[in-house]
C-alpha positions, 0 to 999 in steps of 0.5 A: 553279340548275344543280346543283340541276338536275343532282341532281334529273336524277341522283336520278331516273336513280337511282330509274328504275335501282333501279326496273328493277334490282328489277324484273329480280331478281323477273323472274329468279325467276318465268322461273326457275319458268316454266322449270324443267321445260321442256326446251330446244329446242336445244343449242349451245356458248357460242362459237357462240351468241356468234358468231351474235349478233356476226354478225347479232344480228337473225337471232340474236334471231329464231333464239333469243330467247324459247326455252329453250335448252341451252348448253356452255361454259367458265366464266369469272366466278362473280359477283354483279351490283350488285343481288346477282343471281347469274350465271355466264359462260360464254367466248363470245369469247376476250377480250371478249363472254360468255354471262351466265347468270342464276341466281335465289336458289333456284338459288345453290348450283348456281352455288355449286358450280361452278369457273372454268375448267370445263366445264358446260352450262346451261340458260336462257330466251335474253334476246338480246344486250346486250353479252353474251348473256344467259340468264335463269332459268339452271339447271345441267344 
């Protein structure tokens, strides 16, 4: 009985995870379409953006979340997530935190052309902090 309950709970958790993951891929694509021609409201370095979130997430959210911003930094990683979502991270902190920029499939070539260690500018919709600071609907400037 105990094992059955664990399996049921695990299955429910997996279903919820998949629902959220598939929903966020659709969200990334729709954000890309929504902001593809939107000019950023401000420019900031990846290190400064990350440090502002680390210093005070509430204040940083008020300043950046929900706004299209331009972030310049050094590419640390070019990768795909668990659900094949394309992302690039810009160094925000020396060791731990970064700016994680999600790209829609329609912008896969932009991400594919990037190189680790290069300095780039990305425009995206700030989605707050969840370990990393998140940018949705990203495009390379």
